[in-house]
Every structure is written in structure tokens, then in C-alpha cells.
N, C-alpha and C positions, 0 to 999 in steps of 0.2 A: 285678287283685287284688280279691277279695271284700271288701266292707265288713263290720265286725263284725256288723251286723244281718242279713247274709246268711250267717253262719256259725253253727253250733251252739255252745253254751257249752263243749263239749268238743272242738270242731273237727270234728264230724261234718258230712257233706254236708248242705246245706240241703234242706228238704222241698219238692220241686218236682213239679208235676203235668205231664201230657203236653202242656199248652199253654205251658209255661215259667213258670207263675205260682208264685211262692214263697209257701208257707204260713207265715204269721206269727201267726195268731190261731186260737184254739179256743174254741168255745162248748160248755159242758158242762151238760147237764141233770142235776141232782142228784136230781130226783124228777119223775115224770110227774103226781103228784097235785096237785090245785089246789082251793081252796075257792071259786073263782069258776066260772061257767059262761058265759063270754063267747061270744056268738053267732058270732063270726068265728074261734073257736079250738076249742071243744068240741063233740063230737057230743052227741046227746040223752042217751045212756047210755054214758059213757066206761068202758073196761075197764082197771082198774089192773093193774100188774104184780104178780106174786107177790113178796113181799118178798125172797126169796132170789135173785131175778133181778137186783135192783138192786145196782149196784156199791157196795162198801164205800169209805169215805173213803181207806183205805190204797191201794186199787186205783186210785182216781181220781188220788191224788197220784203214784203210780208212773207212770201214763200221762203226767201233766203233766211229770214229771221227764224222761221219755224224749223227749217233744215239745220241751221246752226245750233238750235237748241238740242238737236239729236246728234250733234257731233260732226256735221258736214262743215269743213273748215276751208275748203278750197273752191273758189268760184271762178269759172272761166266764161267770159262773154263771147258769143259767137253770132253768126248770122245764118243765112245770107251774109251781108256785109254789115257788121255792127255799127260802123261809123256812118252809115246812111241814116241811122236813127237819130233824130234831132235831139240835141242836148243830152247825149248819152253820159256826159260827164256828171250830170245831176244824179243819175242812177248809181254811178260809181261812188259818188260822195255819200249817198244814202247807205249803200252796202258797207262802205268803209267804217261806218259808225256802229255796225251791228256786232255785239259781243260774240266771240267765237269764230268770226271770219278772219282767218289769218292771211289768206292770199287772194288777190283779185288780179286776174290776167285776162288777156284778150287774144283771139285769133282774128286776123284781118287780111284783106288783100293788099293793104298798104297804100291804096290810092289817095286816101285823105290823111295819111299819117304825118306827112311833112308839116301840115298846118295844125294838126291836132295833138301831136306828141306831148308838148309841154303842158297843155291844159289837162290831158289825160293823167299825166304824172301828178300834177297838182291836185287832182280830184281824188287820188288814191290808187290809181292803177299802178301795179308793180312790175308786171312783165308783159311782153307782147310776142306773138308768133306771127310772122308774115308769110303768106303763101307766095312762093316764087317757083314757077314751073320751068323757067328757062332764063338764061342770060343772053340769049340771042333775040334781038328786037322783033324780027319777023316771025320767029317761032312763038315768042311770047304773045304776039297779037293773034296768031293762028289758034293758040290754045285758049286764050282768055276772051278773044273778040274785041280787045281794047289795045290801042297803041299807047302803052303806059309804062313800059319797062323803066325808063329813066326816072319817071315820077315815083315809082315804087322803090327804086334804089335810093332815091333821096329820102323817102320815108323811113327806110331802114336806118340811114345815117342820122336822121332826126330823132328816132327812138333811142339810139345809142347816146346821142348828145344830151337828150332830156333826162337821162339817168334811169330809163326803164331797164330792168335787169331781172332775169336774163332776156336778151333779145335773141329769138330763134327764127330760123327759116324752115318752112316746110315745103317739100317738093314731091308731088305725086308723080311717080314714074310709070309710064304706060308704054308697053312694047309697040314699036312702030310710030311712036310720037316723040319721045324725048329720052329714051334709055341711054343715049350717048352723053347726056349732060352731067352725069354724076361727078366725074372728076373735076369738071369746070366749077360746078357748084361747091364742091368740097374745097377747092382752092380759094374761092370767094369767101367761104366761111373762115378759112385760115387767115386770110388777109385782114378780115374784119375782127377776128378774135371772138367769133360767135359759133353756135352750133347750127348745122344744117341737118334736118331729119328727112330721110327718104321714106316715102309712104307707098306701100303696095296698093295697086289699083283695086278699089273695092266696088261692089255692085250697087252704087248709089247715083249713077249718072242720069237716071230717069229716061234714057233713050233705049235701053236694052242692048247697048253696045258692049257691055261687060262680058268678057269670056275669060276662062282660066288661062288660055294661051296668050292673053294680053297682059297677064300679071308678070312683072319682072320681080323675081324673088329677092329678098334682102341678101341672100347669099351671093346671087349673081352680081348685085350692086357692090357688095363688099369686095368681091374678087376684082372688080374693075378699079377699085381704089387701093387695094393692098400693095401693089407694086409701086404706087406713086406716093403714098403717104405712110409714115410710121405711126400706126394707130395703136393706142394703148386701151385695152378694154377697161371699162369702169363698172363698179358694182351696180347691179340693177336695184333701183328703189322699189319697195313694195307698191304694187298697184300701177307701176309705170307702164305706159304703152310702148316704150322705146328701149332698144338695146343701144347703149352709148359707148363711143370710143373717143378718147382725147387725142389731139395731135401731140406727139412727143416733142417737147421743146418749145411749144407755142400755145397760145390760148385757143379756145374753141375746140371743135371736134365734129364728129358726125354721129347720127343716130339712125336707127332703122325701125320703122313702125311696120312690123310684119303681120298685119291684121289677117292675112290670108294663109300664109305658109307656116307661121309660128306664133299664133295669137296667144296672148297672156290672159286667158279667161279665168284661170283658177283664182286669181286674187284681184279681179276687176272690182274697183271700188267707186264707180261713177254711175250717175244717172243723168238724164237730160230733160230739160224743160223747153218745149217748143215755144215759138213766139205767140201762138194762139192758146197756150196754157195747157198743153198735154204733157204728162210725164211719160218719157220713153225709157224704160229700164235697161233695154239692150238695143243697140243701134242695128243689130243684125236680125232682130225679131220684129214682126209687124205689130206687136202689142203696144197699145197706147192707152193712157188713162186720163180722162178729162178732169182737170182741176179748175178750169176757168168757171164752170157752172157753180161750183161751191164757193169760189172766191167772190163771185158777183151775186150769189144768192143769200148772203148774210150768214154763212157758216162760221162758227167760232173757230179759234185756232185748234182746239182739240179735234174738231171734225176734219180740218185740213190735214193735221198730223195723221189721223187715222187713214185717210185716203192715200197719203203718201206711203204709209207703211204697207197698205194693201198692194200698191203698185210695185213697191220694191220686193214684196214677197213673191210676186209673179215674175221676177227677173229670171230670164233663161240662163242655162249653163254657159251659152256663148257660141260664137261662130265655130270654135274648134269642134264642138259636138255636132253642129249642123253639117260641117264638111265631112266629118267621119261617117255620118249617117247618110250622106248624099242628099240632104234636104236643104242645101243652100240655094235660095232662089236667084234667078238671073237678075231680077230687079226687085229691090225691097221698097225703097222710097227715094225720091231725089234728095241728094245731100243738102240742097238749099233749104228744105223744109225741116231739117233735122238739127242743124247746128254743129255738125262735125264732131 
């Protein structure tokens, strides 16, 4: 007998791919636009979508409602930078009222978080992850293109104060760029009582600058921390992208998102919806499935559900198998179009 988490809120069949993985999470890009130009994310000259291509809030909420009926319970809003989308609190409120949606979180660069944190919490946002590549102001500006470190740090404090929980920090580590930052970022996390997660450099920069020799493996980062912090391994949750360690004797900890050297493809349970309405079943695969045309063409919910199931059925085995076969492309798509 299926558990409640394996059934849709209306009893629909769970959303399962061809490898038997049950989809429980969706990451939704509400906009591809961003006010940062992070070197590991943005091409030199990003091309923004025409505004009419971007899904309306009502369309996004409809997709979430249909997904929730199939057992997708965790929603993460991403971008680009999601807080650049006007009145995103309205979308959060709409999703918070959908039966079956248990968790609504957001990944942000933190630029607008200081002014937005309380309103986001009031609308129903529960958790937030802030991208933080460096704690050095000059290096932060070199990586992001924006002189905004202090503003982002205030945003993290505002998120904690507003009661968003958990508040996490993500830091993409790139060899020759910021690999020496890990201990300082870990100490920052310990002081704040939050988690910092270190992400291996992935081929989504849009410039073609990704190379395997620029990837700093999670083991290398872990070794740089092991002598400075007493780290206690935590059990890995099913479908988690991160290997997590707590700080012994204090709150917070560190995590490692080893998307290149130790990916967790076997129990991946997420899909992505781009700002212009495409389902992306696997971020490392070029496969995309147009949902916007059906949404705007008068398709009933049953047809939208069928299209989603078709997209999920085409979900690839994952990056682990691409690396093993030597078929990992140097550039797949820029991260800003994908939603992280």
C-alpha cells in the first residue's frame, strides 16, 4: 500500500520516471532576469525572454496545483533572481493555499532580501537559500559584478530575523577563483547558526569556461575544513542533493553538493519549470518540454497532467551516467535560464 507521500492529494497516480524515481519536488524559475552577473552562471551578454513568453502567476499556480495532485509537495522558487519579479509574494500566497503543497522555499542572491524578508514570510515562504560566493568585498564584486556584499549580509540577517527557517547559504567553489574561502564561509555559518553548502562548479556558465580541472571536489573542500572544525556527519535525506555535517557543540553546519564528483542521481526526485514554461526533467540533459503552449491553448487539467507525465518519463539517468560514458557536454545551458 502506498504511503500518503507517494499518492497525489486527489488520489492520482504518483509522478514516476522510467527509472522508478518518484518526483516530489519542483524548482520553478519565476524569471530569468538577474541583477548579478556571476561568472559561473551568466554568459557575457544574456538574452532575456520577451515578457509575453514568461508564465503568469495564475499559470504557475495552476501547474503547481496539478503537480500537487500527483504528490509533488515541495516547491522552490528560483530565477534568475526571483525577487526581481514584481509582487512575487502574491504567487507565494497562491501556492500556500494549494492542498498538498507542504513546503515553499526560495533561492536568491539576497540583494532584495533585507526589504522583502518579512513580506515573504507573511505570504507563506518558509525557507530561503542565499548565494554567497565570497566574504571578501572586492572578490564578491569580481565574481558577481555587483558591489553588494554588505547588502547581501544584511539580507541574511533579515531572513533569520523574519523567522524564515532554515536559512542556508550556497557557495559555488571554482578553482582559481574562491577555493580558499571555504573555511571563512564555514566560520560565518557557525557564527550565524546556519548551514553553508559548497557547490561543485557545474557546466552552466554559458561562456564555455567550465573545465573539469576547475572543479574543486567536495572531498578537497572537506579536507580544508576538517582540521578547523569538529564536523559530525548527518544522515542523508532521500533525494537530497547535499551531504551534510553539523558543527559539534553549536548550531549550523556545512553541506557539500557534489554534482560532478559524487552526484546523487539514483534517487533524484525533482523536475524544473523554466520561466517561459518548459519542463526540464534533468538539469544536465538538453531535453525540454513545452508546457506554455498547452496552458495558453485552453488545454484541460488532464491534458496538462499527461504532458507533465510524458516529460517526467523522459527524465535521464543523470549526470553520473553522462560522466561515466564521457558524454558530459562542456556547456549545456546557462544557469540563469534553468533556475538552479
